[in-house]
C-alpha positions in Angstrom: 0.0 0.0 0.0 2.9 2.4 0.7 4.2 1.8 -2.8 0.8 2.4 -4.3 0.6 5.7 -2.4 4.1 6.6 -3.6 3.2 5.8 -7.2 0.1 8.0 -6.9 2.2 10.9 -5.6 4.6 10.4 -8.5 1.8 10.6 -11.0 0.4 13.6 -9.3 3.8 15.3 -9.5 4.0 14.8 -13.3 0.5 16.1 -13.8 1.1 19.2 -11.6 3.8 20.1 -14.1 1.2 20.8 -16.7 -1.5 22.4 -14.6 -5.2 21.6 -14.0 -6.6 18.7 -15.8 -8.9 19.1 -18.8 -11.3 16.9 -20.9 -10.2 13.5 -22.2 -7.5 13.4 -24.9 -5.0 10.7 -25.9 -2.8 10.1 -28.8 -3.9 6.5 -29.1 -7.6 7.4 -29.2 -7.2 9.9 -32.0 -7.8 9.1 -35.6 -4.7 9.1 -37.7 -6.6 11.0 -40.4 -7.9 13.8 -38.1 -4.6 14.3 -36.2 -1.6 16.4 -37.3 1.6 14.8 -36.0 4.6 17.0 -35.7 8.3 16.7 -34.9 10.1 19.3 -32.7 11.5 21.1 -35.8 8.1 21.3 -37.4 6.5 22.6 -34.2 9.2 25.3 -34.0 8.7 26.3 -37.6 4.9 26.6 -37.2 5.3 28.7 -34.0 7.9 31.0 -35.4 5.7 31.6 -38.5 2.3 31.9 -36.7 2.8 33.1 -33.1 1.5 36.6 -32.6 4.5 37.5 -30.4 6.8 37.2 -33.4 4.5 39.2 -35.6 4.5 42.0 -33.0 8.3 41.9 -32.8 8.5 42.2 -36.6 6.2 45.2 -36.6 8.3 46.9 -33.9 11.4 46.6 -36.1 9.4 48.2 -39.0 8.3 51.0 -36.6 11.9 51.8 -35.7 13.0 51.7 -39.3 10.3 54.2 -40.2 11.5 56.4 -37.3 15.0 56.3 -38.9 13.6 57.4 -42.3 11.8 60.2 -40.5 15.1 61.4 -39.0 16.7 61.3 -42.5 13.9 63.4 -43.8 15.1 66.3 -41.8 18.1 66.6 -44.2 15.8 67.5 -47.1 14.4 71.0 -47.7 11.0 71.9 -46.3 8.6 73.6 -48.8 5.3 75.2 -47.9 2.6 77.3 -49.5 1.6 80.1 -47.2 -1.3 82.5 -47.5 -2.7 85.1 -45.2 -5.5 87.7 -45.1 -5.6 90.7 -42.7 -8.6 93.0 -42.2 -7.8 96.3 -40.7 -10.5 97.4 -38.2 -9.0 100.8 -37.5 -6.3 102.2 -39.7 -3.1 103.7 -38.3 -3.1 107.5 -38.4 -0.2 109.9 -38.6 -0.1 113.7 -38.0 2.0 115.7 -40.4 2.8 119.5 -40.6 2.1 121.2 -43.9 2.9 124.9 -44.1 2.2 125.3 -40.5 -1.0 123.3 -40.4 -1.4 119.8 -38.8 -2.9 117.2 -41.1 -4.0 113.7 -39.9 -3.4 111.0 -42.5 -4.6 107.3 -42.4 -2.1 104.7 -43.5 -2.8 101.4 -45.3 -5.8 99.7 -46.8 -8.6 97.8 -45.1 -7.8 94.4 -46.8 -4.3 92.9 -47.1 -3.5 89.6 -48.9 -0.2 87.8 -48.9 0.6 84.4 -50.5 3.6 82.5 -51.8 6.2 79.8 -51.3 8.6 79.3 -48.4 11.6 77.0 -48.5 14.0 76.2 -45.7 17.0 74.0 -45.6 19.4 73.0 -42.8 23.0 73.7 -43.7 24.6 72.8 -40.4 22.4 70.9 -37.9 24.6 68.7 -35.6 21.5 67.6 -33.6 19.9 66.3 -36.7 23.1 64.3 -37.6 23.3 62.7 -34.1 19.6 61.9 -34.2 20.1 59.9 -37.3 22.9 57.9 -35.6 20.6 57.5 -32.6 17.8 55.9 -34.7 20.3 53.5 -36.2 21.2 52.2 -32.7 17.5 52.1 -31.9 16.8 49.8 -34.9 19.6 47.5 -33.8 18.1 47.3 -30.3 14.7 46.5 -31.8 16.2 43.7 -33.9 17.9 42.2 -30.8 14.6 42.4 -28.8 12.9 40.5 -31.6 15.7 37.9 -31.4 15.1 37.7 -27.7 11.4 37.1 -28.3 12.3 34.4 -30.8 14.7 32.7 -28.4 12.0 32.8 -25.7 9.4 31.3 -28.0 11.8 28.6 -29.1 12.4 27.7 -25.4 8.7 27.7 -24.6 7.8 25.6 -27.6 10.7 23.1 -27.0 9.7 22.6 -23.4 6.0 22.3 -24.3 6.9 19.7 -26.9 8.9 17.7 -24.4 6.2 18.1 -21.9 3.7 16.6 -24.3 6.1 13.7 -24.9 6.4 13.2 -21.1 2.6 13.1 -20.6 2.1 10.8 -23.6 4.8 8.4 -22.4 3.4 8.5 -18.8 0.0 7.8 -20.1 1.2 4.9 -22.2 3.1 3.5 -19.1 0.0 3.8 -17.0 -2.2 2.4 -19.7 0.0 -0.7 -20.0 0.1 -1.0 -16.2 -3.7 -0.9 -16.1 -4.0 -3.4 -18.9 -1.7 -5.8 -17.1 -3.6 -5.3 -13.8 -6.8 -6.0 -15.6 -5.4 -9.1 -17.2 -4.1 -10.2 -13.8 -7.6 -9.6 -12.3 -9.3 -11.6 -15.0 -6.9 -14.5 -14.5 -7.2 -14.5 -10.8 -11.0 -14.1 -10.9 -11.1 -17.2 -13.2 -9.0 -19.1 -10.8 -11.2 -18.0 -7.9 -14.2 -19.2 -9.8 -12.5 -22.5 -10.1 -11.6 -22.5 -6.4 -7.9 -22.5 -6.9 -7.2 -19.1 -5.2 -8.6 -17.3 -2.2 -11.1 -14.5 -2.3 -8.4 -12.3 -0.8 -6.3 -12.7 -3.9 -9.3 -11.7 -6.1 -10.0 -8.7 -3.9 -6.4 -7.5 -4.0 -6.2 -7.9 -7.8 -9.4 -5.9 -8.2 -8.2 -3.2 -5.9 -4.9 -3.0 -7.8 -6.8 -2.6 -11.1 -9.3 -0.1 -9.9 -6.6 2.0 -8.1 -4.9 2.6 -11.4 -8.0 3.8 -13.3 -8.0 7.4 -11.8 -4.3 7.7 -12.6 -4.9 6.6 -16.2 -7.8 9.1 -16.6 -5.7 12.0 -15.1 -2.7 11.2 -17.3 -5.0 11.2 -20.3 -6.4 14.6 -19.3 -2.8 15.8 -18.8 -2.0 14.9 -22.4 -5.0 17.1 -23.5 -3.7 20.1 -21.6 -0.1 19.7 -22.7 -1.4 19.5 -26.3 -3.5 22.6 -25.8 -0.5 24.5 -24.4 1.6 23.6 -27.5 -1.2 24.7 -29.8 -1.4 28.1 -28.1 2.3 28.6 -28.5 2.2 27.6 -32.2 -0.7 30.0 -32.8 -3.0 27.1 -33.9 -6.7 26.7 -33.3 -7.6 24.8 -30.2 -10.1 22.7 -32.2 -7.3 21.2 -34.3 -6.0 17.8 -33.0 -2.2 17.5 -32.9 0.2 14.8 -31.8 4.0 14.6 -31.5 6.1 12.0 -33.1 8.4 9.8 -31.2 8.9 9.4 -27.4 11.4 10.4 -24.8 13.5 7.2 -25.2 14.4 8.4 -28.7 16.5 11.1 -27.2 18.6 8.8 -25.0 21.3 8.1 -27.6 21.6 11.9 -28.4 21.8 12.6 -24.7 24.9 10.5 -24.1 26.6 11.8 -27.3 26.1 15.4 -26.1 27.5 14.6 -22.7 30.8 13.5 -24.4 31.2 16.9 -26.0 31.1 19.7 -23.5 31.7 23.3 -24.5 32.8 26.0 -22.1 30.2 28.6 -21.1 30.2 31.4 -23.7 27.7 34.2 -23.2 28.7 36.3 -26.2 25.4 35.4 -27.9 23.2 35.9 -24.8 20.4 38.3 -25.8 20.1 40.0 -22.4 23.8 41.0 -22.5 23.5 42.1 -26.1 20.5 44.3 -25.2 22.5 45.9 -22.4 25.4 46.6 -24.7 23.0 48.1 -27.2 21.5 50.2 -24.5 24.9 51.5 -23.6 25.5 52.3 -27.2 22.1 54.1 -27.3 23.0 56.2 -24.3 26.4 57.0 -25.8 24.5 58.3 -28.9 22.1 60.2 -26.7 25.1 61.8 -24.9 26.5 63.0 -28.3 23.0 64.3 -29.2 22.8 66.3 -25.9 26.2 67.8 -26.5 25.0 69.3 -29.7 22.9 71.7 -27.6 26.2 73.6 -27.1 26.8 73.9 -30.9 25.6 76.5 -33.4 23.1 75.8 -36.1 22.9 77.3 -39.6 19.9 77.2 -41.9 19.0 78.8 -45.2 15.6 80.1 -46.2 14.0 81.5 -49.3 10.6 82.8 -50.2 8.7 84.1 -53.1 5.6 86.0 -52.2 2.8 88.0 -53.7 1.0 90.8 -51.8 -1.9 93.2 -52.5 -3.8 95.9 -50.6 -7.4 97.0 -51.3 -10.3 98.8 -49.8 -12.8 96.6 -51.5 -13.5 92.9 -52.2 -13.3 93.2 -56.0 -10.7 90.5 -56.6 -10.5 91.0 -60.3 -9.3 94.5 -59.9 -6.5 93.7 -57.4 -3.0 94.4 -58.4 -0.6 91.7 -57.1 3.0 92.7 -56.4 5.7 89.9 -56.2 8.7 90.0 -54.0 11.3 87.4 -52.9 14.0 87.0 -50.3 16.9 84.7 -49.5 18.9 84.5 -46.3 20.7 82.6 -43.6 19.8 82.0 -40.0 22.6 81.4 -37.5 21.8 80.3 -34.0 24.5 80.2 -31.3 23.6 78.9 -27.9 25.1 81.0 -25.1 23.7 79.5 -21.9 21.0 77.1 -20.9 21.5 75.4 -17.5 19.4 72.3 -18.3 21.9 71.3 -21.1 24.6 70.6 -18.4 22.3 68.6 -16.2 21.1 66.4 -19.1 24.7 65.5 -19.9 25.4 64.5 -16.3 22.2 62.4 -16.1 23.1 60.4 -19.2 26.6 59.7 -17.8 25.1 58.4 -14.6 22.7 56.2 -16.6 25.7 54.7 -18.5 27.5 53.9 -15.2 24.3 52.2 -13.9 24.1 50.1 -17.0 27.8 49.0 -16.6 27.1 47.9 -13.0 23.9 46.1 -14.1 25.7 44.3 -16.9 28.4 43.0 -14.5 25.7 41.7 -12.1 23.6 40.1 -14.9 26.6 38.4 -16.5 27.4 36.8 -13.1 23.9 35.6 -12.7 23.8 34.2 -16.2 27.1 32.3 -15.6 25.5 30.8 -12.5 22.4 29.8 -14.4 24.4 28.2 -17.2 26.5 26.3 -14.7 23.4 25.2 -12.9 21.8 23.9 -16.1 25.0 22.0 -17.0 25.0 20.4 -13.5 21.3 19.4 -13.9 22.1 17.9 -17.3 25.0 15.9 -15.8 22.8 14.7 -12.9 20.0 13.8 -15.2 22.3 11.8 -17.5 23.5 9.8 -14.5 19.9 9.2 -13.4 19.0 8.0 -16.9 21.7 5.3 -16.7 20.5 4.2 -13.3 16.8 4.4 -14.1 17.3 2.4 -17.3 18.9 -0.4 -15.3 16.0 -0.1 -12.7 13.5 -0.6 -15.5 15.3 -3.7 -16.7 15.5 -5.2 -13.2 11.8 -4.3 -12.5 10.8 -6.1 -15.7 12.8 -9.1 -14.7 11.3 -8.9 -11.2 7.8 -8.8 -12.5 8.3 -11.9 -14.7 9.8 -13.8 -11.7 6.9 -12.7 -9.4 4.4 -13.7 -12.1 5.9 -17.2 -12.5 6.1 -17.7 -8.7 2.5 -16.8 -8.4 1.4 -19.0 -11.2 3.1 -22.1 -9.7 1.8 -21.2 -6.2 5.1 -20.2 -4.6 4.4 -16.4 -4.6 1.7 -14.2 -3.2 -0.6 -11.7 -4.7 1.3 -9.0 -2.7 4.5 -9.9 -4.4 2.9 -9.7 -7.8 1.3 -6.3 -7.1 4.5 -5.0 -5.7 6.4 -6.0 -8.8 3.8 -4.3 -11.0 4.0 -1.1 -9.0 7.8 -1.2 -9.0 7.9 -1.5 -12.8 5.4 1.3 -13.3 7.3 3.5 -10.9 10.7 2.8 -12.6 9.4 3.5 -16.0 7.9 6.8 -14.9 11.1 7.8 -13.2 13.1 6.8 -16.3 11.0 9.0 -18.5 11.2 11.8 -16.0 15.0 11.8 -15.9 15.2 12.1 -19.7 12.7 14.9 -19.6 14.7 16.7 -16.9 17.8 16.5 -19.1 16.0 17.9 -22.1 14.5 20.8 -20.2 17.8 21.7 -18.7 19.4 21.6 -22.1 16.6 23.9 -23.6 17.1 26.4 -20.8 20.9 26.3 -21.3 20.6 26.9 -25.0 18.3 29.9 -24.3 20.9 31.4 -21.9 23.7 30.8 -24.4 21.6 32.3 -27.2 21.6 29.3 -29.5 19.2 29.6 -32.5 19.5 27.0 -35.2 16.0 27.3 -36.7 16.1 29.1 -40.0 12.6 30.6 -40.0 11.7 34.3 -40.1 15.1 35.5 -39.2 15.5 39.2 -39.7 
C-alpha cells in the first residue's frame, strides 16, 4: 500500500507540471486521419511563423525603421505654400505738418493679402546628424529584442513539446500497467471461480486494477492540456487535433553523445547582455546628441511671395506685387542650465548600465553552470533508471511465474507491477529533466539554429 501511495504521488507530480486537468485526450484514441503529427523542428517552424509575439516583434522593427527614415527626412528642404489675409479694423493714423498746419493721414488699406512659397534647408544641424545615428542604434536594439522574443518562444515551444512527450509516455506506461492489472484480475478471478485461489487474492487484484484507473484518466487529461499549451504557442486553433512523433526514449542516444562533447560557457550570444550593450550604445549616442545643444546651427531660407492691398473685395481689380528674399539664420547657444544637467544624467545612466551588466553576467554564468550540472545529474539518473526498468521487468516476470506455480503471493505480484510502473515513470522523468535543462541552457547561451523568419 505504501508503494501504491508513492506511485500515486509520483503521477500527481507529473500532472502538476502541466496544470489543472482538462477533458479527455489521448494520442492512441485519435484518428490518424484527423490528427496532425509534428516533430520538434516542425513545431518550432509553425510557432515562429504563426505566433503573434513574433509578428508584434517584426512590426516593432518596422516601426523603428520608419522612425529612422523620419530622421533622414530632416536633411531635405521643407517647402510650404503660405497665404494670409488681414482685415484692418482701424487704420493707423499719422499727423504731419504742412505749411504750419497739422494734417492727420490714415495709413494702409482695409484688406491685405499675402501668398507664396517658403523654402527652408538645414545647412549645419549637428543635432539632426546625431539623431540619425541614434535611430540606427534604436533599430539595432529592436532587432535584438525581436531575437530575444524568438529565443524565448523557441524555449517555450521546445519545453511544451517535451512536456507533451512526457505526458504521452506517462499515459502509455499507466495504460499498459492498467491493462496488465486488468489481465491479472481476470486471470485470478477465473482461478477464484475454479476455487484454486482465495477470495483475498481476487479482492487484492481488483483493488490493484481499480486504483490505477484514476491515474490513467488523469494522465489522459494531462496529455490534453499539454497539447493545448503547445497549440497556443504555435498559434493554432484549439479545435485542431495534434500529436507529437516519437517518445522520450528516442533522445537517450543523443543525450549521451552530447555529454561526451562539452563546451565552455560562452555568453557572447546571450540576448540579455547584447541588449544591455546596445542600450549602452544608445546612451552614448544620446550623450552625443545632448552635447550638440552647445553647438551653433545654420539654416538657409528662401521665399517668393505676392501681396496686395485694397479697400474693396473686387478680386479681379486687385494688383498683385511679387517679392522674394533669401537668407541665412545662424543660432549660437550661449547659456542654458538644463543642457549641463542632461549630460550629467546620461553619464550616470551609463554607469548604472555598466554595473547592471556585471551583475547580470554573473547571474547568467551561475544559471548556465546550474543547467549544466542538472544535465550531468539527469544523465547519470537516466543510466541508473534504465537499469532499474530492466530489473523491474525481470522482477515482474519472476513474481508472475512464482504466483502461477503457487510459490508467490498476490502481494509480491502487485509490488512487482508497482515497481515496474514507478521505474518506467522515473526513467521518462529523468530524460525529460535533461532535455528541459538543455533547452534552458541553449536559451541562456543564445543558441538559435532554426532558419525561420530570421531578420
